[in-house]
C-alpha positions as CSV (number, residue, x, y, z in Angstrom):
1,M,0.0,0.0,0.0
2,G,1.4,3.4,-1.0
3,D,2.3,6.2,1.3
4,P,-0.9,8.2,2.1
5,R,1.1,11.4,1.8
6,E,1.8,10.8,-1.9
7,P,-0.7,12.0,-4.5
8,P,-2.8,9.2,-6.1
9,E,-1.1,9.6,-9.5
10,G,2.3,9.3,-7.8
11,T,5.1,11.8,-7.3
12,P,5.6,14.2,-10.1
13,E,8.6,13.5,-12.3
14,G,11.7,15.1,-11.0
15,G,10.3,15.7,-7.5
16,S,10.9,14.0,-4.3
17,G,7.3,14.2,-3.0
18,N,8.6,15.7,0.3
19,E,7.3,19.1,1.6
20,D,10.5,19.8,3.5
21,E,12.2,21.2,0.5
22,F,9.5,24.0,0.1
23,R,9.5,25.1,3.8
24,S,12.2,27.7,3.2
25,V,9.8,29.6,0.9
26,V,6.7,29.4,2.9
27,F,5.1,32.9,3.1
28,D,4.3,33.3,6.8
29,E,2.4,36.2,8.4
30,S,5.4,38.3,9.1
31,F,6.6,38.0,5.5
32,V,3.2,39.1,4.2
33,R,3.1,42.1,6.5
34,A,6.6,43.2,5.4
35,A,5.5,43.2,1.7
36,R,6.0,46.4,-0.2
37,I,2.8,46.0,-2.1
38,Q,-0.6,44.9,-1.2
39,E,-3.1,43.2,-3.5
40,L,-6.5,44.9,-3.6
41,S,-9.7,43.0,-3.0
42,A,-12.0,42.2,-5.9
43,Q,-14.4,44.9,-4.8
44,E,-11.7,47.5,-4.5
45,R,-10.4,46.6,-8.0
46,L,-13.8,47.2,-9.5
47,G,-13.9,50.8,-8.0
48,P,-13.0,53.8,-10.2
49,D,-10.3,55.0,-7.8
50,H,-8.1,51.9,-8.2
51,P,-7.2,51.2,-11.8
52,R,-4.3,49.0,-10.6
53,A,-4.6,45.6,-8.9
54,T,-2.2,46.5,-6.1
55,R,-1.2,49.5,-3.9
56,P,2.1,50.3,-2.3
57,R,2.7,50.0,1.4
58,I,4.5,52.8,3.3
59,G,7.8,51.6,4.5
60,F,8.3,53.0,8.0
61,G,9.7,50.0,9.8
62,P,7.1,48.5,12.1
63,M,4.5,50.9,10.8
64,G,5.0,49.8,7.2
65,S,2.0,47.6,7.4
66,L,-0.4,50.4,8.3
67,P,-2.6,51.9,5.7
68,R,-1.8,55.5,4.6
69,Q,-5.0,56.8,6.3
70,A,-3.9,55.4,9.7
71,V,-0.4,56.8,9.4
72,A,-1.8,60.2,8.4
73,L,-4.2,60.2,11.4
74,L,-1.3,59.2,13.7
75,L,0.8,62.1,12.4
76,V,-2.0,64.6,12.9
77,V,-2.5,63.5,16.5
78,V,1.3,63.7,17.3
79,L,1.5,67.2,15.7
80,A,-1.6,68.4,17.7
81,F,-0.1,67.1,20.9
82,A,3.3,68.7,20.2
83,A,1.6,72.1,19.5
84,A,-0.5,71.9,22.7
85,V,2.6,71.2,24.8
86,Y,4.6,74.0,23.1
87,F,2.0,76.7,23.5
88,G,1.2,75.5,27.1
89,V,4.8,75.8,28.1
90,S,5.6,79.0,26.3
91,S,2.6,81.0,27.4
92,P,3.7,83.5,30.1
93,H,0.3,83.7,31.8
94,R,-1.2,80.2,32.0
95,A,-4.4,79.9,34.1
96,G,-3.7,78.9,37.6
97,V,0.1,79.2,37.3
98,V,1.9,81.6,39.7
99,P,4.1,84.0,37.8
100,S,7.8,83.9,38.4
101,G,9.2,86.1,41.2
102,S,8.7,86.5,44.9
103,Q,5.3,87.1,46.5
104,L,4.7,89.9,49.0
105,S,6.9,90.2,52.0
106,S,5.7,92.9,54.5
107,T,7.2,94.5,57.6
108,M,5.0,96.5,60.0
109,V,6.7,99.1,62.2
110,A,4.6,100.6,65.1
111,L,5.3,104.2,66.0
112,S,4.4,105.1,69.6
113,P,4.0,108.7,70.7
114,P,6.3,110.0,73.4
115,V,3.5,112.1,74.9
116,P,-0.4,111.8,74.9
117,V,-1.8,112.1,71.4
118,P,-2.6,115.8,70.7
119,A,-6.0,116.7,69.2
120,V,-5.8,118.8,66.0
121,A,-5.9,122.5,66.7
122,D,-8.6,123.3,64.1
123,Q,-11.3,120.6,63.9
124,A,-12.8,122.2,60.8
125,D,-9.4,122.1,59.1
126,P,-7.5,119.2,60.7
127,F,-4.5,119.5,58.4
128,A,-4.0,123.2,59.0
129,G,-0.8,122.6,61.0
130,L,0.7,120.2,58.6
131,P,4.1,121.2,57.1
132,T,4.3,122.2,53.4
133,G,5.0,119.5,50.9
134,Y,1.7,117.5,51.2
135,A,-1.1,117.6,48.6
136,D,-4.6,116.3,48.6
137,G,-5.0,112.7,47.7
138,A,-3.6,111.5,44.3
139,A,-2.0,114.9,43.7
140,G,0.6,114.1,46.3
141,L,1.7,110.8,44.7
142,G,4.4,112.3,42.6
143,V,3.9,110.2,39.5
144,P,6.9,110.8,37.2
145,A,6.8,111.3,33.5
146,A,7.1,108.0,31.6
147,S,10.1,107.2,29.5
148,A,11.2,104.1,27.8
149,T,13.6,101.7,29.5
150,A,16.0,99.2,27.8
151,H,13.3,96.5,27.4
152,F,10.0,98.4,28.0
153,T,8.5,101.0,25.7
154,R,7.4,104.4,26.9
155,T,3.7,103.3,26.5
156,E,4.3,100.3,28.7
157,V,6.1,102.4,31.4
158,A,3.2,104.8,31.3
159,R,0.6,102.0,31.8
160,A,2.7,100.6,34.6
161,L,2.8,103.9,36.4
162,D,-1.0,104.4,35.9
163,T,-1.6,100.9,37.4
164,V,0.6,101.8,40.5
165,Q,-1.2,105.1,40.9
166,S,-4.6,103.3,40.7
167,Y,-3.4,100.8,43.3
168,L,-2.2,103.5,45.7
169,V,-5.5,105.3,45.4
170,A,-7.5,102.1,46.0
171,S,-5.3,100.9,48.8
172,A,-4.5,104.1,50.7
173,L,-6.9,106.9,49.7
174,S,-10.3,105.4,49.1
175,P,-12.7,105.8,52.1
176,A,-14.3,102.4,51.2
177,T,-10.9,100.8,51.8
178,L,-10.0,102.9,54.8
179,V,-13.0,102.5,57.0
180,Q,-15.6,100.3,55.2
181,S,-13.5,97.1,55.0
182,D,-13.6,97.1,51.2
183,T,-10.9,94.9,49.6
184,A,-12.1,94.5,46.1
185,Q,-10.7,97.8,44.6
186,A,-7.1,96.9,45.3
187,R,-7.6,93.2,44.6
188,A,-8.7,94.0,41.0
189,L,-5.2,95.3,40.3
190,V,-3.2,92.4,41.8
191,T,-1.7,89.8,39.4
192,A,-3.4,86.4,39.4
193,G,-0.4,84.7,41.0
194,E,-0.8,86.8,44.2
195,L,-4.6,86.6,44.6
196,T,-4.5,83.5,46.9
197,Q,-2.0,85.3,49.2
198,Y,-4.0,88.5,49.0
199,D,-7.3,86.7,49.9
200,D,-5.6,84.8,52.8
201,S,-4.2,88.1,54.1
202,V,-7.6,89.8,54.3
203,K,-9.6,86.8,55.5
204,A,-7.1,85.5,58.1
205,P,-4.5,88.2,58.7
206,R,-1.5,87.2,60.8
207,D,1.9,88.6,61.7
208,D,4.2,86.4,59.7
209,R,5.4,88.9,57.1
210,R,3.3,87.1,54.4
211,H,-0.3,87.5,55.5
212,A,-0.7,91.0,56.9
213,A,-3.7,92.7,55.4
214,T,-2.1,96.0,56.3
215,G,0.9,95.1,54.0
216,W,-1.6,95.4,51.1
217,L,-3.9,98.1,52.4
218,V,-4.2,101.0,54.8
219,R,-7.3,100.1,56.7
220,F,-8.9,100.8,60.1
221,D,-11.5,98.8,62.0
222,P,-14.8,100.5,61.1
223,G,-16.2,99.6,64.6
224,Q,-13.4,101.6,66.2
225,V,-12.3,104.4,63.8
226,A,-14.1,106.9,61.6
227,L,-12.7,109.5,59.2
228,A,-12.9,113.1,60.5
229,S,-12.2,114.3,57.0
230,Q,-12.6,112.6,53.6
231,T,-9.4,114.2,52.5
232,V,-6.1,112.4,52.8
233,K,-2.8,114.3,52.6
234,A,0.0,112.6,50.7
235,A,3.6,113.2,49.7
236,G,6.1,111.0,48.0
237,S,7.6,109.8,44.8
238,M,8.0,106.8,42.4
239,V,11.1,105.5,40.7
240,V,11.1,103.2,37.6
241,T,13.9,100.7,36.9
242,E,14.3,97.3,35.4
243,A,14.8,94.3,37.7
244,D,15.9,92.3,34.6
245,S,15.2,92.3,30.9
246,G,11.7,91.0,31.4
247,T,10.7,92.7,34.6
248,L,9.9,96.4,35.1
249,E,10.1,97.6,38.7
250,V,8.4,100.6,40.3
251,A,9.5,101.7,43.8
252,A,7.0,103.9,45.6
253,D,7.7,105.7,48.8
254,H,4.8,107.8,50.3
255,T,3.7,109.3,53.5
256,F,-0.1,109.6,54.1
257,V,-1.7,111.6,56.8
258,Y,-5.3,110.9,58.0
259,A,-7.6,112.8,60.3
260,L,-9.4,110.2,62.5
261,R,-11.8,110.1,65.4
262,P,-13.4,107.3,67.4
263,A,-16.3,105.6,65.5
264,G,-19.8,106.7,66.6
265,T,-18.7,109.9,68.3
266,A,-19.0,112.7,65.7
267,Q,-18.2,115.4,68.3
268,S,-15.0,113.8,69.5
269,S,-11.7,115.6,68.8
270,A,-9.9,114.5,65.7
271,A,-6.2,113.4,65.7
272,L,-3.8,112.9,62.9
273,F,-2.5,109.5,62.0
274,T,0.6,109.1,59.8
275,V,1.5,106.1,57.6
276,R,4.6,105.7,55.5
277,R,4.5,103.0,52.9
278,E,7.6,102.0,51.0
279,L,6.4,99.6,48.3
280,R,8.1,97.8,45.5
281,F,6.0,96.6,42.4
282,E,7.0,94.4,39.5
283,F,5.5,94.0,36.1
284,E,6.1,91.6,33.2
285,H,5.0,92.6,29.7
286,G,1.8,90.6,30.1
287,D,1.0,92.3,33.4
288,V,1.4,95.7,31.8
289,A,-1.0,94.7,29.1
290,V,-3.8,93.8,31.5
291,A,-3.1,96.5,34.1
292,R,-2.1,94.1,36.9
293,L,0.8,94.4,39.3
294,R,2.8,92.2,41.6
295,L,3.5,93.8,45.0
296,V,6.8,92.3,46.2
297,D,7.9,94.3,49.2
298,A,6.0,96.5,51.7
299,V,7.5,98.3,54.7
300,V,4.9,100.2,56.6
301,Q,5.5,102.6,59.5
302,A,2.3,103.8,61.3
303,G,1.5,105.9,64.3
304,P,0.5,107.0,66.8
305,T,-0.1,103.5,68.0
306,S,1.0,101.4,70.9
307,C,4.0,99.1,70.8
308,G,2.8,95.5,70.7
309,A,-0.6,96.3,69.1
310,F,-1.8,93.7,66.6
311,T,-1.7,95.6,63.3
312,A,-1.8,92.7,60.8
313,G,-5.6,93.0,60.3
314,Y,-6.2,96.7,60.9
315,L,-4.0,99.6,61.9
316,Q,-4.6,100.6,65.5
317,P,-4.5,104.4,65.9
318,L,-4.6,106.0,69.3
319,P,-7.3,108.6,69.8
320,A,-6.7,112.2,70.9
321,G,-5.5,112.2,74.6
322,A,-4.4,108.6,74.7
323,A,-0.9,107.7,75.7
324,G,1.3,105.2,73.9
325,T,3.7,102.6,75.3
326,A,7.4,103.4,75.3
327,P,9.5,101.2,73.0
328,V,11.8,98.8,74.8
329,P,15.5,98.4,74.0
330,V,16.0,95.7,71.4
331,S,18.6,93.0,72.0
332,P,19.9,91.2,69.0
333,A,20.5,88.1,71.2
334,D,16.8,87.9,72.2
335,H,15.2,85.3,70.0
336,T,11.8,85.2,71.8
337,H,10.3,87.7,69.4
338,P,10.5,87.8,65.6
339,A,13.2,90.1,64.3
340,W,10.7,92.0,62.2
341,Q,8.5,93.1,65.1
342,V,9.8,96.6,65.6
343,C,8.5,99.6,67.5
344,G,9.8,103.2,67.3
345,V,9.1,106.6,68.7
346,L,6.8,108.8,66.6
347,G,8.2,112.1,65.5
348,P,6.4,115.0,63.9
349,P,5.4,114.7,60.2
350,T,7.6,116.6,57.8
351,G,7.0,117.7,54.3
């Protein structure tokens, strides 16, 4: 009986009848996938878009077996992802990202009077005895004429100075801020990267150099203090420089004088309260464009007030006739109190 593996008619002439000699040319799956051309199906060959019976494959290594449409779609996805990463990284004002640079660091210096606080001599004109050099409100801010710097145009410098002026008016001259606990006017001018710090400072002020509301604002407790005059006297100046090629800096140094009396006692004698604010602002080009600023440093001297008064939430003016507490000598070796908690003796205001 013949071998069942042989054909019924016998082995072809010249052949061995063994499959082993053809195994080296078997077209396995990997061989088919690596082919440079692909035969179209019968339905595809009947279509008008394929006059030929085959189509070429794209030879991109492992991706060579993918149809052109799949490769094109993959390239579109990769390019879109690359563009999104590029624009996300290069954008200087991404939502929710804190801009570069330090956040506000503030120092509060209480000024205690050496004698009981005097009442103003003329209650109808509380600033009558003030030395020359002060002006009413914004007129005393001393805003300089704008000029271009190495990396900021004259227009950009002018806009930065306007923003600083607006912030000083909102934070130190507006009655709503001073005695009505308004914080929105100044907040509207603060760059997005500092808003969390600003909000924490006004909601939960504390004496840690980072979260004093009075580092941002001149404000008095409306339950304790009222304005004896809507006018605020001011004197000071601003200086424009560049912190670096991408950062404009405006240094503002001003003294403000307020006429105050105890809240709810319209007939009480008014007394003057003086605040010096030395502030440093920074602007990037994007900040200038949207009229936002970054307040970096604030040093505030305020009096008459008592040494040791908590001034992080509200400034604490002494009323007419009240006596302050004498400053105590400061020992550099005493580490029981923070180094920034300083009290001085209040001197007379000068112009």
